[in-house]
C-alpha positions, -999 to +999 in steps of 0.1 A: -073-829-831-074-789-834-065-768-803-076-734-790-054-712-772-063-690-741-035-662-757-042-638-735-038-653-698-016-636-676-014-604-701-047-589-704-063-582-668-058-594-632-069-629-615-110-626-618-101-615-656-081-643-662-105-672-645-132-656-674-105-658-699-095-692-693-131-702-687-142-689-722-115-708-739-120-740-719-159-740-726-154-734-761-125-763-765-151-784-751-178-774-774-158-782-807-137-810-796-104-794-793-070-793-773-067-761-749-036-748-745-024-719-723+007-700-715+017-700-682-009-685-655-011-681-618-041-708-623-016-735-630+000-728-590-035-723-572-056-752-589-061-787-588-066-800-618-054-768-643-024-786-661-031-780-697-003-782-726+014-746-733+011-728-767+027-754-793+023-729-825+013-702-840-028-697-848-049-679-859-057-649-835-093-638-832-106-604-833-106-590-793-137-609-776-150-627-806-160-665-800-168-684-835-201-691-842-192-720-869-170-746-848-135-739-861-104-745-843-065-736-845-077-706-828-069-679-805-092-663-776-084-625-767-107-606-745-118-600-713-152-622-721-181-607-697-208-619-724-239-636-724-223-658-757-189-665-730-209-677-705-228-701-726-201-720-728-199-730-693-222-737-662-219-730-624-209-764-618-180-764-645-164-737-623-169-750-595-152-780-608-122-765-629-113-741-604-107-760-568-082-745-549-048-773-544-044-786-512-011-760-502-034-732-507-060-744-479-032-752-457-018-718-461-045-702-456-066-716-432-053-692-404-072-668-423-107-676-420-139-681-416-150-651-409-188-638-400-189-611-426-166-595-451-168-569-475-145-560-503-137-520-513-129-520-548-100-493-552-070-493-568-073-480-603-108-475-600-101-443-585-069-433-604-069-449-639-101-456-644-119-430-622-144-421-654-151-456-663-162-475-637-184-468-605-163-466-569-187-477-544-183-456-512-180-473-477-207-459-466-232-480-491-218-508-477-228-502-438-262-487-454-267-522-471-256-544-441-278-525-415-308-529-442-301-562-441-302-572-408-262-575-404-255-544-390-243-554-353-219-582-370-181-572-370-168-562-409-135-577-421-126-556-449-110-559-477-096-534-498-068-527-521-054-498-502-044-518-470-023-547-488-009-579-465+021-591-466+025-632-475+056-650-474+049-661-512+063-627-529+033-620-557+007-639-543-005-610-513-036-610-525-046-643-521-054-637-485-079-612-496-094-638-521-093-667-496-113-645-465-140-632-488-145-668-505-150-682-468-169-655-452-205-664-441-218-638-457-204-615-482-204-581-496-188-579-530-178-551-550-184-545-583-151-562-596-145-601-608-123-606-576-150-607-557-177-619-575-155-652-586-156-654-539-189-653-545-189-680-569-168-705-557-172-703-519-200-712-497-217-690-485-249-681-465-258-652-483-243-632-511-249-590-520-240-571-547-239-538-557-264-523-585-237-500-606-258-499-640-258-460-650-232-451-622-195-435-626-174-428-603-178-427-566-214-431-553-221-434-516-260-439-527-253-476-542-279-500-537-272-537-528-291-568-541-289-600-524-274-623-554-243-626-575-257-618-608-254-578-614-226-572-637-191-552-627-195-528-654-218-505-670-201-510-702-221-530-732-193-555-733-202-566-698-235-585-692-249-598-657-235-631-649-264-649-652-251-683-659-267-718-656 
């Protein structure tokens, strides 16, 4: 049996991007009947049944973002995989089946939720390294959207990178933030894969997302729409998240 390797896991992007990378490689391996191999990555710690074998040998590394259309095996995937070609390799049901949090996560996160309303304020490299490439949604845009959609009186639990939390497991401090977003009754997500995955894997009553097409830099007038499909960046390789 041939193999497919998720070659870039742990080396290209953080948690949200790694889930897209894993899903694309796993979906393609299933499609062609190959064995998926991965390097060590955080998903093996967090999710119940992520126990794929390690990289066993060197294979052909595909061009960035490439997904073969000829069914070839013995290849390694490199990229972010926010494209329709990648989404066609799996369904939302697949994602919710593959990415089920382990019991230890649920036990240790129990005290952090659920909350009535959580909002993800994406900052970090969006306002430093990549300020000219991504839209940074102003806080006032969130408050306006909350009010317009009838949630103006609910207390807001903010998740933001410039206010990190402490956690007894070094390197996983962000897991508290993910848990809060995942378990909120109402979620206002950012244009971020981190909160997109929370919106996808959680059981929210409502999810609202910013529309950032044509926007770069800081904007306080961003509109939000109900649903978890709008893309996270106004880049040609990032498509709206219309997943079966």
